[in-house]
C-alpha positions, 0 to 999 in steps of 0.5 A: 751862357747859351750851350754850344750847338752840336756839330754833326758829321758832314757839317758844311763850312757855314755850320762850322763857322756858326758853331763853337767859338763862332756861336759864342761870338755871334751871341755877343756880337749880334746885340747892339753893342759898341764896336769897342765892346765887340773887340774886347769881348770876342770869344771871351769865355768860349772854353767850355772844357776848362772855363778859360776867360781868354780863348786858348791857342790851338796849334794842332795841325790836325784833329782826330776823327771820332770814327770811320766817316765820323768827322769832328768839327775840325779835321785839318788846320788849313781848312779850319782852326778854332783860333783862326775862327775866333779872329774871323768871327771877331772881324766879321762882327766888328765890320758887320759882315756875314763872315771873314776869311783870315789869310796869311798876309794882306797880299794873300787876302788880295790874291784870294779876292781876285779868285772871284775873277775869270779871264776877261773880267775887268778889275778897277784898282786905284792908280795910287794903290799900295805898290805890292797891290799894283805889282800883283794886279799888273803881273796877274793881268799880264798872265791873262788871269783878268784885265786891270785898269788903274784909275784915279778914283778921286776923279769922278768923271774918269771913274764913271768912264771906267765903270762903263767898261762893265768891271766885275770887281772894283777895289777902293783904298780909302784913305789911299796909300800913301796920299790919303785920298778919300773915296765916297764909298756910298757913291761908289757902291751905287756906281758898282751896283749900277754896272753889276760889279762887286765893290771891295774896300781896303780898310787897313788905314782906318780899321773897323774902329773908324770905318765900316765899308759894308754898312756903306754898301761895299760887298767885301772889306780887305784888311792887312791885319799886320797893321792896326788890327794886330798893332804891335808889328809882330804878325803878318796877316790879312783878312777878307770880310764879306757881306753875304754867306755866298761870298764867304763860302766862295772865298773860304773854298779858295783860301783852303784850295790855295793854302792862303789861310792864316796860322793859329799863332798869328791869329792868336796874336792878332785877336789879342791886338784887336782887344786894344784896338779902340784904345790905341787908335784914339792915341794914334789919331790924337798924335797924328792930328797934332803933327799934321797941324804942325806940318801944315804951318812949317816952312820946310813943308810944301804939302800935307796929306791928312783927311783930318785937316779941314783943307783936305779935299776929302775932309767932308766925305771923311767926316760923313763915312768915318768915325775919325781920321786915323794915324797916317800922315803924309807930306812933301818936304821942300826940296829933293833927296838931300833934304829928305835924307837929312830929315830921315837921318835926324829923326830919333823917335821914328824908325825908317821902315815899311808897314804901319799901324804899330804902337811905335812910330815909323817913317817911310819914303814911298817912292823907294820903299812901299811903292818901289815896284811901281814904274816911274810913269805910274808914280808920277801919275799917282803924285808920288814924288821923291820928296814925299814922306809917309808917317805912321804915327805911333802912341808915344807921347805926342810932345816927343814926336812933335819935337822930333819932327820939328827938329828933323825939319829944321835940320833938313832946311840947311839944304834949302837954298831959300825959305818958303811959305807954310805948307798947303794941306791936301 
């Protein structure tokens, strides 16, 4: 192994990030190895003191000085911690970024992101974005921190018109939550560059295992690490991965200033989850594809939203910019709340809960759960109706999940006054 570089008193943030665990992961990650190998090998054998294969967990809130004016590599966990840095370096390597800032939640990652905006700056956000994001942006804009425009980013003309207003930041969700709309990242990056805006892409639904927005021209990648990166529904966390050192430094400064940094224990659990990401994501996608195809052909389903179906409007773009289609499926059941309630009550292997990306399968009613903070007009504009259901398909046996879905749909059909044709795919 290459020896660790010395860290002198007064070393700046960039130096700290590239030392200790950062140095070791950089040695591994800059080679042309597969992302799966990067995920598994992140910070392996970084313990120079005892030779532990897996990096230790550093729970200490503070670190001693070597002497008066002699600061060591770390001083206080809010500003820096070896365990959190190990996760950050792994995420940066997997996304192909200059560095990452690990935060306490996905929402704190978005809160950190908008610190790049000044009063009067315009943020363009998806009109169908996650309800918590909508609430945050709308509330901060109302207080004058910045201006926001919620735009249908799948409408090229509307998107281009919004960009004529000279936005400072464009945020994209692709696939979007919950309708899995696909946005062309390369085309959007070109548009952002033309109007002088930064482009941030929320990659939570796919993870770096299936999509790398920085390689397609984005400036920043947003993650709720709670989801696929951790993968076990026992952590709340987030991260921003930036393409340049300058952006990393700015974001790191604000994270420290506002106290948005993630905890060491959550970082440790998330890094452990990252090691199995690629193995898990294959099973998620296999099961999601099986279910999406069955939903498309079921008479109790009006529409299916899954980019892996050839009929999906964004299928071809997804094929170009993704390495897979992920484990999220949404669909509209034929009927109203009675049918929805019957379907949800009849499920055995899907837990009715918010969040996504864990090994266990979850079902969600977006209008009353994840997007309950969005007003009715905005929900209607985004196409999020009372009969929309979102599935986070887990890694249980696919046959069991499929049988559960079909049985619940058959139960819901008891409330339908008439039969319909098989569902359309979107």
